[in-house]
C-alpha positions as CSV (number, residue, x, y, z in Angstrom):
1,M,0.0,0.0,0.0
2,L,1.1,3.6,-0.7
3,R,0.3,5.1,2.5
4,R,3.1,6.5,4.9
5,R,6.2,6.8,2.8
6,T,8.0,9.6,4.6
7,Y,11.5,9.7,6.2
8,S,13.5,11.3,9.0
9,K,17.1,11.6,10.0
10,E,16.6,13.4,13.3
11,V,14.3,10.9,15.0
12,D,14.8,7.1,15.0
13,S,12.4,5.6,12.5
14,G,9.9,3.3,14.3
15,K,10.2,5.0,17.7
16,Y,6.7,6.5,17.4
17,Q,3.8,4.4,16.6
18,V,0.0,4.8,16.5
19,C,-2.8,2.4,16.0
20,Y,-6.6,2.7,16.1
21,A,-8.7,0.1,18.0
22,D,-12.1,-0.3,19.3
23,S,-10.9,1.4,22.5
24,G,-9.6,4.4,20.6
25,F,-6.2,5.7,19.6
26,L,-3.2,3.8,21.1
27,V,0.2,5.5,21.0
28,S,3.7,4.3,21.7
29,S,6.9,6.2,22.0
30,D,9.2,3.3,22.7
31,Y,9.2,1.3,19.4
32,G,5.9,-0.4,20.2
33,R,6.9,-1.9,23.5
34,T,4.3,-0.1,25.6
35,W,1.1,1.8,24.7
36,K,-1.3,4.2,26.2
37,E,-4.8,5.2,25.2
38,A,-5.2,8.7,23.8
39,G,-8.9,9.2,23.2
40,K,-11.8,7.7,21.3
41,Y,-13.6,9.4,18.5
42,S,-16.9,8.3,17.0
43,Y,-15.8,9.6,13.6
44,C,-13.1,6.9,13.4
45,M,-15.1,3.9,14.4
46,G,-14.8,0.8,12.2
47,E,-12.3,-0.2,9.6
48,D,-12.9,2.2,6.7
49,Y,-10.2,4.7,7.5
50,D,-6.4,5.1,7.5
51,L,-3.5,6.6,9.5
52,A,-0.6,8.7,8.5
53,M,2.3,10.2,10.6
54,S,5.1,12.8,9.9
55,A,8.7,11.7,9.8
56,D,9.4,13.0,13.3
57,G,6.3,11.5,14.8
58,R,4.8,14.8,15.9
59,Y,1.9,15.1,13.4
60,R,-0.7,12.3,13.0
61,F,-3.8,12.1,10.8
62,C,-6.7,9.7,10.8
63,S,-9.1,9.8,7.9
64,A,-12.7,8.7,8.4
65,N,-15.9,10.7,8.4
66,A,-13.9,13.7,9.7
67,A,-10.3,14.7,9.7
68,V,-8.9,13.8,13.1
69,T,-5.4,15.1,13.7
70,S,-2.8,15.4,16.4
71,S,0.2,17.8,16.6
72,D,1.7,16.6,19.9
73,Y,2.8,13.1,19.2
74,G,-0.7,11.6,19.6
75,N,-1.2,12.7,23.1
76,T,-4.3,14.8,22.2
77,W,-6.4,14.7,19.1
78,Q,-8.8,17.2,17.4
79,E,-11.8,16.5,15.3
80,G,-11.7,18.8,12.3
81,S,-13.7,19.2,9.1
82,T,-16.5,16.7,8.4
83,L,-15.4,15.0,5.2
84,G,-17.9,12.2,4.6
85,T,-16.7,8.7,4.0
86,A,-13.0,9.6,3.5
87,K,-10.6,6.8,2.5
88,G,-6.8,6.9,2.7
89,A,-4.5,9.1,4.7
90,F,-1.5,10.7,3.1
91,M,1.0,13.2,4.6
92,S,4.3,15.0,3.6
93,S,7.4,14.2,5.6
94,D,7.1,17.4,7.7
95,G,3.4,16.9,8.3
96,R,2.4,20.2,6.6
97,Y,0.5,18.7,3.7
98,M,-2.2,16.1,4.3
99,A,-4.7,14.5,1.8
100,T,-7.6,12.2,1.6
101,S,-10.3,11.4,-0.8
102,V,-14.1,11.0,-0.8
103,G,-15.1,9.3,-4.0
104,A,-13.9,11.5,-6.8
105,V,-13.2,14.5,-4.5
106,L,-9.7,15.2,-3.1
107,Y,-9.5,17.0,0.2
108,M,-6.2,18.7,1.4
109,S,-4.7,20.6,4.2
110,S,-1.6,22.7,3.9
111,D,-1.4,23.9,7.5
112,Y,-0.7,20.6,9.4
113,G,-4.3,19.6,9.5
114,R,-5.8,22.8,11.0
115,T,-8.0,23.5,8.0
116,W,-9.2,21.5,5.1
117,D,-10.3,22.4,1.6
118,K,-12.0,20.6,-1.3
119,A,-8.9,20.7,-3.5
120,Y,-10.0,19.0,-6.7
121,T,-12.8,16.9,-8.2
122,F,-11.7,14.2,-10.6
123,P,-13.7,12.8,-13.5
124,T,-14.2,9.4,-11.7
125,S,-13.5,8.0,-8.2
126,L,-10.1,6.9,-7.1
127,A,-9.5,3.2,-7.8
128,G,-7.5,1.9,-4.8
129,S,-8.7,-0.8,-2.4
130,N,-10.9,1.3,-0.2
131,N,-9.0,4.2,-1.8
132,R,-6.1,3.5,0.6
133,D,-3.5,3.0,-2.2
134,A,-4.8,5.0,-5.1
135,L,-3.0,8.2,-4.2
136,G,0.8,8.8,-3.8
137,M,2.7,11.8,-2.4
138,S,6.4,12.7,-2.5
139,A,8.2,13.4,0.8
140,D,7.8,17.2,0.5
141,G,4.2,17.0,-0.7
142,R,4.9,18.7,-4.0
143,Y,4.4,15.7,-6.3
144,M,1.2,13.7,-6.2
145,A,-0.5,11.1,-8.4
146,V,-3.8,9.3,-8.3
147,V,-5.2,6.3,-10.2
148,L,-8.8,6.8,-11.3
149,Y,-11.2,4.0,-11.9
150,Q,-11.6,3.3,-15.7
151,D,-10.0,6.6,-16.6
152,H,-6.4,7.8,-16.3
153,I,-3.5,8.4,-13.9
154,H,-3.6,12.1,-12.9
155,V,-0.4,13.8,-11.6
156,S,0.2,17.1,-9.9
157,S,3.5,19.0,-9.4
158,D,2.2,21.9,-7.3
159,Y,1.0,20.4,-4.1
160,G,-2.3,19.3,-5.5
161,K,-3.5,22.6,-6.9
162,T,-3.6,21.5,-10.6
163,W,-3.7,18.1,-12.2
164,K,-2.7,16.6,-15.6
165,K,-4.2,13.5,-17.2
166,T,-1.5,11.0,-18.2
167,A,-1.5,7.2,-18.6
168,D,-4.8,5.5,-19.7
169,T,-6.1,3.2,-17.0
170,S,-9.3,2.0,-18.7
171,G,-9.7,-1.7,-19.1
172,Y,-8.6,-3.0,-15.8
173,R,-11.1,-4.7,-13.6
174,S,-9.8,-4.6,-10.0
175,S,-8.2,-2.2,-7.5
176,A,-5.1,-0.2,-8.0
177,S,-2.0,0.9,-6.1
178,I,0.4,3.8,-6.9
179,K,3.8,4.5,-5.4
180,I,6.0,7.5,-5.5
181,S,9.7,7.9,-4.7
182,R,10.8,10.2,-1.9
183,D,11.8,12.9,-4.4
184,G,8.8,12.4,-6.7
185,R,10.8,11.5,-9.8
186,Y,9.9,7.8,-9.9
187,M,6.3,6.6,-9.9
188,A,4.8,3.2,-10.4
189,A,1.2,2.0,-10.6
190,C,0.0,-1.5,-10.2
191,M,-3.5,-2.1,-11.5
192,G,-4.8,-5.5,-10.7
193,Q,-5.4,-7.4,-13.9
194,R,-4.0,-4.6,-16.1
195,G,-0.4,-4.8,-15.0
196,V,2.3,-2.4,-13.8
197,C,3.3,0.9,-15.5
198,V,6.2,3.1,-14.4
199,S,7.4,6.7,-14.9
200,A,10.9,8.2,-14.4
201,D,10.0,11.8,-15.1
202,Y,7.7,12.9,-12.3
203,G,4.7,11.3,-14.0
204,A,4.9,13.1,-17.3
205,T,5.3,9.8,-19.3
206,W,4.5,6.2,-18.5
207,K,5.3,2.7,-19.9
208,W,3.8,-0.7,-19.1
209,T,6.4,-3.1,-17.9
210,V,4.7,-6.1,-16.2
211,A,2.2,-8.5,-17.8
212,S,-1.5,-8.1,-17.4
213,N,-4.1,-10.8,-16.6
214,M,-2.1,-11.8,-13.4
215,D,-4.4,-10.3,-10.8
216,W,-1.8,-8.4,-8.9
217,T,-2.9,-8.0,-5.3
218,A,0.0,-6.3,-3.4
219,F,2.7,-3.7,-4.4
220,A,5.7,-1.9,-2.8
221,M,8.4,0.5,-3.7
222,S,11.6,1.6,-2.0
223,A,12.2,5.3,-1.0
224,D,14.4,6.0,-4.0
225,G,12.2,4.1,-6.4
226,R,14.8,1.6,-7.4
227,Y,13.3,-1.5,-5.9
228,L,9.7,-2.7,-6.6
229,V,7.8,-5.9,-5.7
230,A,4.4,-7.0,-7.0
231,K,2.6,-10.1,-5.8
232,S,-0.1,-11.9,-7.7
233,S,-3.1,-13.9,-6.4
234,P,-2.4,-17.6,-5.3
235,G,-4.1,-18.8,-8.5
236,H,-1.3,-17.3,-10.6
237,G,1.4,-18.1,-8.0
238,L,3.8,-15.4,-9.0
239,L,5.9,-12.7,-7.4
240,T,8.0,-10.3,-9.5
241,T,10.8,-8.0,-8.4
242,S,12.7,-5.1,-10.0
243,S,16.0,-3.5,-8.9
244,D,16.2,-1.0,-11.8
245,Y,13.2,1.3,-11.2
246,G,10.8,-1.0,-12.9
247,N,12.6,-1.3,-16.3
248,T,13.2,-5.1,-15.9
249,W,11.6,-7.7,-13.7
250,R,12.5,-11.1,-12.2
251,E,9.7,-13.6,-11.7
252,I,9.6,-15.9,-8.6
253,S,7.2,-18.7,-7.9
254,A,5.0,-17.8,-4.8
255,T,1.7,-19.5,-4.1
256,W,1.0,-17.8,-0.7
257,K,-1.7,-15.2,-0.4
258,C,-0.8,-11.5,0.0
259,S,-3.2,-8.6,0.1
260,N,-0.9,-5.9,1.5
261,M,2.9,-5.3,1.6
262,E,5.2,-3.0,3.5
263,M,8.8,-2.3,2.5
264,S,11.7,-0.7,4.3
265,G,13.1,2.5,2.9
266,D,16.1,0.8,1.3
267,G,13.9,-1.9,-0.2
268,R,15.7,-4.8,1.6
269,Y,13.1,-5.8,4.1
270,L,9.5,-6.6,3.3
271,L,6.4,-7.8,5.2
272,G,3.7,-9.4,3.0
273,Y,0.5,-10.3,4.7
274,F,-3.1,-11.2,4.0
275,V,-6.2,-10.6,6.0
276,Q,-8.8,-13.4,6.2
277,N,-10.8,-14.5,9.2
278,Y,-8.8,-17.0,11.2
279,S,-6.6,-18.0,8.3
280,G,-4.3,-15.0,7.7
281,G,-0.6,-15.0,7.5
282,V,2.6,-12.9,7.5
283,F,5.7,-13.4,5.3
284,L,9.1,-11.8,5.6
285,S,11.8,-11.1,3.1
286,S,15.3,-9.7,4.0
287,D,16.8,-9.8,0.5
288,Y,14.7,-7.3,-1.6
289,G,11.9,-9.8,-2.1
290,N,13.9,-12.6,-3.7
291,T,13.2,-15.1,-1.0
292,W,10.4,-15.3,1.6
293,K,9.5,-17.2,4.8
294,E,6.4,-17.4,6.8
295,I,6.7,-15.9,10.3
296,L,4.5,-16.1,13.4
297,V,3.1,-19.4,12.2
298,G,-0.1,-20.2,14.0
299,K,0.0,-16.9,15.9
300,A,-1.0,-14.4,13.2
301,K,-4.1,-16.0,11.8
302,E,-6.1,-12.8,12.5
303,V,-3.4,-10.3,11.3
304,K,-5.0,-6.9,10.6
305,D,-2.1,-4.6,9.8
306,C,1.7,-4.4,9.8
307,A,4.3,-1.5,10.0
308,I,8.0,-1.5,9.2
309,S,10.6,1.2,10.0
310,R,12.7,3.0,7.5
311,D,15.8,0.8,8.0
312,G,13.7,-2.4,8.6
313,R,15.0,-2.9,12.1
314,Y,11.6,-2.4,13.8
315,M,8.4,-4.1,12.7
316,T,5.0,-4.4,14.4
317,V,2.2,-6.8,13.6
318,V,-1.3,-6.2,15.1
319,L,-4.1,-8.7,15.2
320,G,-7.8,-8.2,14.6
321,R,-10.9,-8.0,16.6
322,Y,-11.0,-9.4,20.2
323,N,-7.2,-9.9,20.4
324,E,-5.0,-8.3,23.0
325,F,-1.8,-9.6,21.6
326,Y,0.6,-8.0,19.1
327,Y,4.1,-8.8,17.9
328,I,7.3,-6.7,17.6
329,T,10.8,-7.2,16.4
330,T,13.8,-5.0,17.0
331,D,16.4,-7.1,15.0
332,Y,15.1,-7.0,11.5
333,G,12.7,-9.9,12.0
334,V,15.2,-12.4,13.3
335,T,13.3,-12.8,16.6
336,W,9.8,-11.7,17.6
337,E,8.2,-10.9,20.9
338,E,4.6,-11.4,21.8
339,L,3.2,-8.5,23.9
340,S,-0.2,-7.5,25.1
341,F,-2.2,-4.2,24.9
342,G,-3.6,-5.2,28.3
343,T,-7.2,-5.6,27.1
344,R,-9.0,-7.6,24.4
345,T,-9.5,-4.9,21.7
346,G,-10.0,-4.8,18.0
347,T,-6.9,-3.1,16.4
348,Y,-7.4,-2.2,12.8
349,R,-4.6,0.1,11.4
350,I,-1.1,0.9,12.5
351,T,1.7,3.2,11.3
352,M,5.1,4.4,12.6
353,N,7.3,7.4,11.9
354,R,9.6,6.9,8.9
């Protein structure tokens, strides 16, 4: 998924984490080892929302029926503008620019979430899975791209003020995911049964590089855009990787399910996971997606979401409804520790500073 690709040199990546649960926001400032409750908001109830965090961990944004934001490391939260059924949460590295979508409408904030405007209305709705992955943003917020359902990829180079129609996306029949490198130069879009297309000029031109009719279900990109990984459905049993910005790809047999994927900033470490009642799973790669192994076997059947730090050292796996346990690693996935939130609560989304 495209969400949360921002990076920091001043603060250790992974130190600050936030997740949303039935009990409200849970925040951690010690790499996920301990948590505290930080308020419950009716606007954010349920699973149809997302979370974003600035690189230093100070600013947080939860998108749901309203923009719920924090500017003090998640200790207090404010309910902002009522947006409707907003999907996806996107934020620049410094937290100044935030974005979400409601159908075909893009909402943005350029003042750290204090105020929101209806920035743009596209011809059709965004095409990501629950719109979580159909918008991408560079680290400074200047470059943005969206995949529109049965229309085109649209790109912006002025912080979302104006948009240009580029690659044709008509003809695909499932969800889409778009990724943008930290500087905005490299972009890649994975469109279900249509395939993968890439751009090396800030979205001005695109080329198709991965075969269609493979039902691609998960997609990830490194911070510099060099490494990409796409996973197909089990029926096709294929995973494909690129180490040259999407120009060439290497196919690997992989029959395990994967509905979401998180990648470290350098592309070396990946978590692939699928969410399915009582039969989910988590897979780890530490070599740029070339080989994988299942982790937390028998323990992560109800996995709900995962997060990985910029360098891949810290990872957190949260489980679904009525589970109090979660899992963390502080050594790149070599060993895992089972911890408890202290109460049986449904945890839905998690992110960390990157």
